[in-house]
C-alpha positions, 0 to 999 in steps of 0.5 A, a space after each residue: 505483327 510482333 517484332 522481336 530483336 531478330 525481325 527488327 535487325 532484318 527490317 533495318 537491313 532490308 529497308 535501305 534503298 528506295 529509288 532504283 529508277 533514280 539510282 542505278 543498281 550495281 551488277 551485284 544489286 541487280 542480281 540480288 534484286 532478281 533473287 540471285 542472292 537470298 537470305 534475310 535482311 540481316 544476312 544482307 547487312 552482315 554480308 556487306 562490308 559497308 554495314 558493320 556499324 549497323 550490324 553491331 547496333 542490331 546485335 547490341 539492340 537484340 534485334 537479330 532474331 526479329 529481323 531474321 524472322 518472316 517479315 516482310 520488312 523494308 529496311 533503310 540501312 545506313 552505311 558505316 559512313 552514315 554512322 560516322 556523320 553522327 557527333 563524336 562518341 554517339 555510336 559508342 554511347 548508343 551501343 552501351 547496354 544502358 542505352 538499349 531502349 534508345 538504340 532500339 527506337 532509332 533502329 526500328 525507325 529505319 524499318 517499315 512493315 511490308 516489302 516496299 520496292 522503289 516502285 511501291 514508294 514512288 506510287 505512294 508518293 504519287 498518291 500523296 502529292 509527291 510525298 510517300 508517308 511511311 509508318 515505321 515499326 517504331 511508330 513514327 512516320 518517314 517522308 519519302 520524296 524525289 528531288 528535281 535531279 531524280 534522287 530519292 530522299 527520306 525526311 525524319 521526324 526531326 527534319 533530317 534528310 538522308 539520300 537513298 543511294 541504292 534500292 531494291 535489294 530483295 531478300 527472303 523476308 523483305 527488301 533493303 534500301 541503302 541510305 547515306 545518313 542515320 534517321 532520328 525519331 
């Protein structure tokens, strides 16, 4: 599948939440999960006041059209607070035109091809000894796992861990799962 900038944005926005069984869905999320709210993963991110940094990054990377495409995409979407955890100046540096390739690599690392609902991720984990292996659009793998309290987490290539805080926000071209950190390839 060819990934254009619009498709990538939608994928990143759509891949945010993974474990609806472990994370209660709000009424709005539940309505979205059942199709009451349509639009692409990009539309979902744009509509969220908690994802303005992600939207700015997707625009700077030129991924809006790619992530707005047919997909399907699973997007693990970092919140504004997740981006704020990065070292001071990191986001501003990544948004500069000369760092577009690095930004694109980071954003595409938050997107998995296909529409993976929480149940799909849990089934993948069950089939692999408790660890879901998720190949990203960027090319590297994320590892999904459930802790003893029932929360779902993702581990990136550098060993960083982020928690899935909301899951299964279905969109016309995929699904978004919200995460509390930024994954690094």
